[in-house]
C-alpha positions in Angstrom: -8.7 19.3 -13.5 -4.9 19.0 -13.3 -2.4 21.3 -14.9 0.9 19.5 -15.6 4.3 20.0 -17.2 4.7 17.8 -20.2 8.2 17.6 -21.5 9.1 14.4 -23.4 5.8 12.8 -22.2 2.4 13.9 -21.1 1.7 14.2 -17.4 5.4 14.4 -16.6 4.8 16.5 -13.4 1.6 18.1 -11.9 1.8 21.9 -11.5 -1.7 22.7 -10.1 -5.1 21.1 -9.6 -8.6 22.0 -8.7 -10.2 20.3 -5.7 -13.4 21.3 -4.0 -13.7 24.4 -6.1 -10.2 25.7 -5.2 -7.0 25.8 -7.3 -4.1 24.3 -5.4 -0.6 25.2 -6.7 2.0 22.4 -6.4 5.1 23.8 -4.6 7.0 20.6 -4.6 6.8 17.1 -6.0 8.0 15.1 -3.0 7.8 11.7 -4.5 7.0 10.2 -7.9 6.6 6.6 -8.9 4.9 4.4 -11.6 2.3 1.8 -11.3 1.0 -0.4 -14.2 -1.7 2.2 -14.8 0.6 5.2 -14.9 2.5 7.8 -12.8 1.7 8.8 -9.2 2.9 11.9 -7.4 3.0 12.9 -3.8 2.9 16.7 -3.8 3.0 19.6 -1.3 0.8 22.5 -2.2 1.1 26.2 -1.6 -0.9 25.9 1.6 1.5 23.2 3.0 -0.9 20.3 2.6 0.1 17.0 0.9 -1.9 15.2 -1.8 -1.4 12.1 -3.9 -2.3 12.4 -7.5 -2.4 9.6 -10.1 -2.7 9.7 -13.9 -4.2 6.7 -15.6 -2.6 6.6 -19.1 -5.1 4.2 -20.7 -8.2 6.1 -19.5 -6.5 9.5 -19.9 -7.8 10.6 -16.4 -6.4 12.1 -13.3 -7.4 11.0 -9.8 -6.9 12.4 -6.3 -5.9 9.3 -4.3 -5.2 11.0 -1.0 -6.1 14.4 0.5 -5.8 15.9 3.9 -8.7 15.4 6.2 -11.1 18.4 6.3 -12.5 19.1 9.7 
């Protein structure tokens, strides 16, 4: 699940997301870009980790593209 800010369009900027049962709050969007499928975001969360989130506009789904290694 992704919580996002939606101003003039949906999925304008992610604000928080749930991964592995934990809610991660987005502290900063470090980079945003578009692909043919929709917007991508590199974000830093409240715990200092970086993630890449993508929204597929046609499928209306969010994906976690990259997450820090757990170990």
